[in-house]
C-alpha positions as CSV (number, residue, x, y, z in Angstrom):
1,M,24.3,7.1,4.0
2,I,21.9,6.4,6.9
3,V,18.3,7.0,5.9
4,L,15.3,7.0,8.2
5,V,11.9,6.0,6.7
6,M,8.7,7.1,8.4
7,N,5.0,6.4,7.9
8,A,2.9,8.6,10.1
9,G,-0.7,7.8,10.8
10,S,-3.2,9.8,12.9
11,S,-2.3,7.9,16.1
12,S,0.7,5.9,15.0
13,L,4.2,6.2,13.6
14,K,6.1,3.3,11.9
15,Y,9.8,3.6,11.1
16,Q,12.7,1.8,9.5
17,L,16.4,2.8,9.6
18,Y,18.5,1.8,6.6
19,N,22.2,1.8,5.8
20,M,22.0,2.6,2.1
21,K,25.6,1.3,1.5
22,N,24.1,-2.3,1.5
23,E,20.4,-1.5,2.0
24,A,20.5,-3.2,5.3
25,V,17.8,-2.6,7.9
26,L,19.5,-1.4,11.1
27,A,16.3,-1.1,13.1
28,Q,12.6,-0.8,12.8
29,G,9.6,-0.2,15.0
30,R,6.4,1.6,15.7
31,V,4.7,4.0,18.1
32,E,1.1,3.3,18.7
33,R,-1.8,5.1,20.5
34,I,-0.2,8.6,20.0
35,G,-2.2,11.1,22.0
36,M,-2.7,8.9,25.0
37,D,-0.9,8.4,28.3
38,S,-0.5,4.7,27.5
39,S,1.2,4.9,24.2
40,I,3.1,1.7,23.1
41,V,6.6,1.9,21.6
42,T,8.0,-1.2,20.0
43,H,11.7,-0.9,18.9
44,E,13.4,-3.8,17.0
45,P,17.1,-3.2,16.5
46,T,18.8,-5.7,14.2
47,D,20.8,-8.3,16.1
48,K,19.6,-6.9,19.5
49,P,16.6,-7.8,21.7
50,E,13.3,-6.1,21.0
51,V,12.3,-3.2,23.3
52,R,8.7,-2.6,24.3
53,Q,7.7,0.4,26.4
54,V,4.5,2.0,27.5
55,S,4.6,5.8,28.2
56,E,2.8,9.0,27.6
57,I,3.3,10.3,24.0
58,L,0.8,13.1,23.3
59,D,1.9,14.2,19.8
60,H,4.0,13.2,16.8
61,N,6.8,15.6,17.9
62,T,7.2,13.6,21.1
63,A,6.9,10.3,19.1
64,V,9.8,11.3,16.7
65,R,11.9,12.4,19.7
66,K,11.3,9.0,21.3
67,V,12.3,7.1,18.1
68,I,15.6,9.1,17.9
69,D,16.3,8.5,21.6
70,L,15.9,4.7,21.0
71,L,18.0,4.7,17.8
72,T,20.9,6.4,19.7
73,H,20.4,4.7,23.0
74,A,23.6,3.3,24.6
75,E,22.1,-0.2,25.0
76,H,19.2,-0.5,22.6
77,G,20.4,1.9,19.8
78,V,22.2,1.3,16.5
79,L,23.7,4.8,16.1
80,K,26.2,6.7,18.1
81,A,24.5,10.1,17.5
82,M,21.5,11.4,15.7
83,T,23.8,13.3,13.4
84,E,24.4,10.0,11.6
85,I,20.9,10.2,10.1
86,K,21.5,12.0,6.8
87,A,18.0,12.0,5.4
88,V,14.4,11.1,6.2
89,G,11.9,9.7,3.8
90,H,8.1,9.9,4.4
91,R,5.2,8.0,2.9
92,V,2.5,10.4,1.8
93,V,-0.7,8.8,0.5
94,H,-2.0,11.5,-1.8
95,G,0.0,13.6,-4.2
96,G,-2.9,14.5,-6.5
97,E,-1.8,15.8,-9.9
98,S,0.9,18.0,-8.3
99,F,3.4,15.2,-7.7
100,K,4.3,12.7,-10.5
101,Q,7.4,11.5,-8.6
102,S,9.1,11.6,-5.2
103,T,10.5,14.9,-4.2
104,V,12.6,16.7,-1.6
105,V,10.6,18.6,1.0
106,T,10.6,22.4,0.6
107,P,8.2,25.1,1.8
108,E,6.4,24.9,-1.6
109,V,6.1,21.1,-1.4
110,K,4.6,21.4,2.1
111,L,2.1,24.0,0.9
112,E,1.0,21.7,-2.0
113,I,0.6,18.7,0.4
114,R,-1.7,20.9,2.6
115,K,-3.8,21.8,-0.4
116,L,-4.4,18.0,-0.9
117,F,-5.8,17.5,2.6
118,D,-9.4,17.4,1.1
119,L,-8.5,14.4,-1.1
120,A,-7.0,12.4,1.8
121,P,-8.2,13.9,5.1
122,L,-7.3,10.7,7.1
123,H,-3.8,10.3,5.7
124,N,-2.1,13.5,4.5
125,P,-2.5,15.6,7.7
126,P,-0.7,12.9,9.8
127,A,2.1,12.8,7.2
128,M,2.5,16.5,7.5
129,M,2.7,16.1,11.3
130,G,5.5,13.7,10.7
131,I,7.4,16.0,8.4
132,L,7.1,18.9,10.9
133,A,8.1,16.7,13.8
134,V,11.3,15.7,12.0
135,E,12.0,19.3,11.3
136,A,11.8,20.1,15.0
137,N,13.9,17.1,16.1
138,L,16.4,16.8,13.3
139,P,16.9,20.4,12.1
140,G,18.7,20.7,8.8
141,V,18.4,17.1,7.9
142,P,16.9,16.9,4.3
143,Q,13.6,15.1,3.9
144,A,11.9,13.5,1.0
145,V,8.2,12.6,0.3
146,V,7.2,9.5,-1.6
147,F,3.6,9.4,-2.8
148,D,1.3,6.4,-3.1
149,T,-0.4,8.1,-6.1
150,A,2.7,9.2,-8.0
151,F,3.3,5.8,-9.8
152,H,-0.2,6.0,-11.3
153,Q,0.3,9.5,-12.8
154,S,1.3,7.7,-16.0
155,M,-2.2,6.6,-16.7
156,P,-3.8,7.9,-19.9
157,Q,-7.0,10.0,-19.8
158,E,-9.2,7.1,-20.9
159,S,-8.0,5.3,-17.7
160,F,-8.1,8.0,-15.2
161,L,-11.2,10.1,-16.2
162,Y,-14.7,9.3,-15.0
163,P,-17.6,9.6,-17.4
164,I,-19.2,12.5,-15.5
165,P,-19.3,16.2,-16.4
166,M,-15.8,17.5,-17.2
167,V,-16.4,20.6,-15.1
168,L,-16.0,18.4,-12.0
169,Y,-12.5,17.4,-13.1
170,R,-11.6,20.9,-14.0
171,R,-12.8,22.4,-10.8
172,H,-12.2,19.7,-8.2
173,K,-9.8,17.3,-9.9
174,I,-12.3,14.4,-9.5
175,R,-10.5,11.5,-11.3
176,R,-8.9,8.2,-10.7
177,Y,-5.7,8.5,-8.8
178,G,-5.0,5.0,-7.5
179,F,-3.0,4.0,-4.4
180,H,-0.5,1.4,-3.3
181,G,1.8,2.9,-5.9
182,T,5.0,2.3,-4.1
183,S,4.1,-1.4,-3.7
184,H,3.0,-1.9,-7.4
185,D,6.2,-0.1,-8.5
186,Y,8.5,-2.2,-6.3
187,V,7.0,-5.6,-7.1
188,S,6.8,-4.9,-10.9
189,H,10.6,-4.2,-11.0
190,K,11.3,-7.3,-8.8
191,A,9.1,-9.5,-11.0
192,A,10.9,-8.4,-14.1
193,E,14.2,-9.2,-12.4
194,V,13.0,-12.7,-11.5
195,I,11.5,-13.3,-15.0
196,G,14.7,-12.1,-16.5
197,Q,13.3,-9.6,-19.0
198,P,13.2,-5.8,-19.2
199,L,10.2,-4.4,-17.4
200,K,9.4,-2.3,-20.4
201,S,8.9,-5.4,-22.5
202,L,6.3,-7.0,-20.1
203,K,2.6,-6.7,-19.6
204,L,1.9,-7.3,-15.9
205,V,-1.0,-7.3,-13.6
206,T,0.2,-6.7,-10.0
207,C,-2.3,-7.7,-7.2
208,H,-1.6,-5.9,-3.9
209,I,-4.2,-7.7,-1.7
210,G,-4.2,-7.2,2.0
211,N,-7.0,-5.7,4.2
212,G,-6.9,-3.0,1.5
213,A,-6.6,-4.3,-2.0
214,S,-5.8,-3.1,-5.5
215,C,-4.8,-4.4,-9.0
216,T,-2.7,-2.5,-11.5
217,A,-2.2,-3.0,-15.2
218,I,1.5,-2.3,-15.9
219,L,2.3,-1.6,-19.6
220,E,5.9,-0.8,-20.8
221,G,6.9,-0.4,-17.1
222,K,4.2,2.2,-16.3
223,S,0.8,2.1,-14.6
224,F,-1.8,1.9,-17.4
225,D,-4.8,1.4,-15.2
226,T,-5.5,0.7,-11.5
227,S,-8.5,-0.4,-9.5
228,M,-8.6,2.2,-6.8
229,G,-10.0,5.6,-7.8
230,L,-10.5,9.0,-6.3
231,T,-10.3,7.3,-3.0
232,P,-9.2,3.8,-1.8
233,L,-12.8,2.7,-1.7
234,E,-13.2,1.8,-5.4
235,G,-12.2,-1.5,-7.0
236,L,-11.7,-4.9,-5.4
237,M,-13.7,-6.3,-2.5
238,M,-11.6,-5.7,0.6
239,G,-11.5,-6.5,4.3
240,T,-14.0,-3.8,5.3
241,R,-14.5,-1.8,2.1
242,S,-17.1,-2.6,-0.5
243,G,-15.2,-1.9,-3.7
244,D,-17.1,-1.5,-6.9
245,M,-20.9,-1.0,-6.7
246,D,-23.8,0.9,-8.2
247,P,-23.4,4.5,-7.1
248,A,-27.1,4.8,-6.9
249,I,-27.0,2.5,-3.8
250,V,-25.7,5.5,-1.8
251,P,-28.8,7.8,-2.2
252,F,-31.2,4.8,-2.2
253,T,-29.7,3.5,1.1
254,M,-29.6,7.0,2.7
255,N,-33.3,7.4,1.9
256,K,-34.4,4.0,3.1
257,E,-32.3,3.8,6.2
258,D,-32.3,7.5,7.0
259,L,-28.5,7.7,7.0
260,T,-26.3,10.7,6.9
261,L,-23.4,11.1,4.5
262,S,-21.0,10.3,7.3
263,E,-22.9,7.2,8.2
264,V,-23.1,5.8,4.7
265,S,-19.4,6.5,4.2
266,S,-18.6,4.6,7.3
267,M,-20.7,1.7,6.2
268,L,-18.9,1.4,2.9
269,N,-15.4,1.9,4.3
270,K,-15.6,0.2,7.6
271,H,-18.5,-2.2,7.7
272,S,-18.6,-3.8,4.2
273,G,-16.4,-6.2,2.3
274,L,-15.4,-9.6,3.8
275,Q,-16.6,-8.4,7.2
276,A,-20.1,-7.7,6.0
277,I,-20.6,-10.8,3.9
278,S,-19.1,-13.3,6.3
279,G,-20.5,-11.7,9.4
280,L,-17.4,-13.0,11.0
281,S,-14.2,-11.2,10.2
282,S,-12.2,-9.0,7.8
283,D,-9.2,-11.3,8.1
284,M,-8.8,-13.7,5.2
285,R,-7.1,-16.3,7.5
286,E,-10.3,-16.5,9.7
287,I,-12.5,-16.5,6.6
288,T,-10.7,-19.5,5.1
289,D,-10.6,-21.4,8.4
290,A,-14.3,-20.9,8.8
291,M,-14.9,-21.9,5.2
292,K,-13.1,-25.2,5.7
293,E,-15.4,-25.9,8.7
294,G,-18.4,-25.5,6.5
295,D,-19.4,-21.9,7.2
296,K,-21.6,-20.9,4.2
297,N,-21.3,-17.1,4.7
298,A,-17.5,-17.4,4.9
299,K,-17.5,-19.4,1.7
300,L,-19.7,-16.8,0.0
301,A,-17.4,-14.0,1.1
302,F,-14.4,-15.9,-0.2
303,D,-16.0,-16.6,-3.5
304,M,-17.1,-13.0,-4.0
305,Y,-13.6,-11.8,-3.1
306,T,-11.7,-14.2,-5.6
307,Y,-14.4,-13.7,-8.3
308,R,-13.9,-10.0,-8.4
309,L,-10.1,-10.4,-8.4
310,R,-10.4,-12.7,-11.4
311,K,-12.6,-10.2,-13.2
312,Y,-10.0,-7.4,-12.8
313,I,-7.2,-9.6,-14.0
314,G,-9.2,-10.5,-17.1
315,A,-10.2,-6.9,-17.7
316,Y,-6.6,-5.7,-17.5
317,A,-5.4,-8.5,-19.8
318,A,-8.0,-7.2,-22.3
319,A,-7.0,-3.6,-21.8
320,M,-3.4,-4.3,-22.5
321,N,-4.2,-6.7,-25.3
322,G,-2.3,-9.5,-23.6
323,I,-0.6,-10.4,-20.3
324,D,2.8,-11.9,-19.6
325,A,2.6,-12.3,-15.8
326,I,0.4,-12.0,-12.7
327,V,2.1,-10.9,-9.5
328,F,0.6,-11.4,-6.0
329,T,1.8,-9.3,-3.1
330,A,0.9,-7.9,0.4
331,G,-0.6,-9.8,3.3
332,V,-3.2,-12.0,1.5
333,G,-1.3,-12.1,-1.8
334,E,1.9,-13.3,-0.1
335,N,0.4,-15.7,2.4
336,S,-2.8,-17.2,1.2
337,S,-2.2,-20.1,-1.2
338,V,-5.9,-20.8,-1.1
339,V,-6.8,-17.4,-2.5
340,R,-4.1,-17.6,-5.2
341,K,-5.3,-21.0,-6.3
342,A,-8.9,-19.9,-6.5
343,V,-7.9,-17.0,-8.6
344,V,-5.4,-18.7,-11.0
345,D,-7.5,-21.8,-11.5
346,G,-10.3,-19.6,-12.7
347,I,-8.3,-17.8,-15.4
348,T,-6.7,-20.7,-17.2
349,F,-8.1,-19.4,-20.5
350,L,-5.4,-16.7,-20.3
351,G,-2.7,-19.3,-20.3
352,A,-2.0,-19.3,-16.5
353,E,-1.3,-22.7,-15.0
354,L,-0.6,-23.0,-11.3
355,D,1.9,-25.5,-9.8
356,D,0.2,-26.6,-6.6
357,A,3.5,-27.7,-4.9
358,R,5.2,-24.3,-5.6
359,N,2.1,-22.4,-4.5
360,D,2.0,-24.2,-1.2
361,V,5.5,-23.2,-0.2
362,R,6.0,-20.0,1.9
363,S,9.0,-17.9,1.3
364,K,10.3,-14.4,1.9
365,E,11.8,-14.3,-1.5
366,A,10.2,-13.6,-4.9
367,R,9.2,-16.9,-6.6
368,F,7.3,-18.5,-9.4
369,I,4.2,-20.4,-8.5
370,S,3.2,-21.3,-12.1
371,T,4.2,-24.4,-14.0
372,D,7.2,-24.3,-16.3
373,A,4.8,-24.7,-19.2
374,S,2.5,-21.9,-18.1
375,R,2.2,-19.2,-20.9
376,V,1.4,-16.6,-18.3
377,K,3.9,-16.5,-15.4
378,V,2.5,-16.3,-11.9
379,L,4.7,-15.0,-9.1
380,V,4.6,-14.2,-5.5
381,V,6.7,-11.1,-4.7
382,P,6.9,-9.9,-1.1
383,T,6.5,-6.1,-1.2
384,N,8.9,-3.7,0.4
385,E,7.5,-0.2,0.3
386,E,9.9,1.1,2.9
387,L,12.9,0.1,0.9
388,L,11.6,1.9,-2.2
389,I,11.0,5.0,-0.1
390,A,14.6,4.7,1.3
391,R,16.0,4.3,-2.3
392,D,14.0,7.3,-3.6
393,T,15.1,9.4,-0.6
394,Y,18.7,8.4,-1.0
395,N,18.7,9.2,-4.7
396,L,17.1,12.6,-4.2
397,V,19.4,13.6,-1.4
398,K,22.7,12.4,-2.7
399,T,22.3,14.7,-5.8
400,K,21.7,17.8,-3.7
């Protein structure tokens, strides 16, 4: 079965095409600057040259049509006809409490996703545009939605509720939802496979650290707690997000600096984190390069970032009454040996011991970076959220 995976943003559309017979990627690409007359389309068919085009793409409907045209193109395509696409899977950021697992798109499902627009105003509306665009261009082809929040719906109340008046939860569903669920789900299964033990027997802390970052405590194969909350702002220090802080800072800063709600939200989401402390960049590669050259602000940003990561790992080890393995994934987690070393060297009391030679090797495969004697295993597992979406879509559609 051929499955097309889509991730629609407000002005972008990423895609991967899978042959689920062997889970091979046939093509992948992205459409950027949707809504402009200079949109950029990058199409990467497997075993063929990359195609890059600049054209006017004013909406997601046109973007999806462009993707289909490229996938079926006589020279650049990988399919003979669009009828070979048997299912389409979409990444949807917020499923609220309505969706505890991936599901096939129906009119009722679309209505529920719309109801969740308030919880993810920057993410869920574009996902809906992607769903509608596929309906227009691939009529009759079944679609599935895979939610970032669904994996975390297993959290117990003591993990997901906030200590605020319960009426706010009952009326507005204000609670911890967590994000990056598809990534935490994927890498936890992969880690168990590499360790050689059933996932349900392991206590894991998975660290998805990129420009956005989150940690998840995984107990008996399920999300027990996670660092992101009602929104992706809570938790770890990130590229441009503050992460955890005293909530009283918000009204205090608004009063002192005469800021609006919109302005303070922008400050915390777009102008904080590594960017704010270093005064240089939100990119960990630039931070570590500057740190090596003696930049004190870059060093401070790095130290704050890794310190907070160690705190969460330690907290989750306590929450689960033990820990068997720590898993690093995503852009920083997979590529920054310096960050991994700073984190693991600071939690040796847990029984984690880093092998510097293993840690310094880059690989696209899951691997151990701890010593053979380390009581807590430490792994790097490249994430593959698109493959998980393709698998869920395939499993949902093949049973219809």
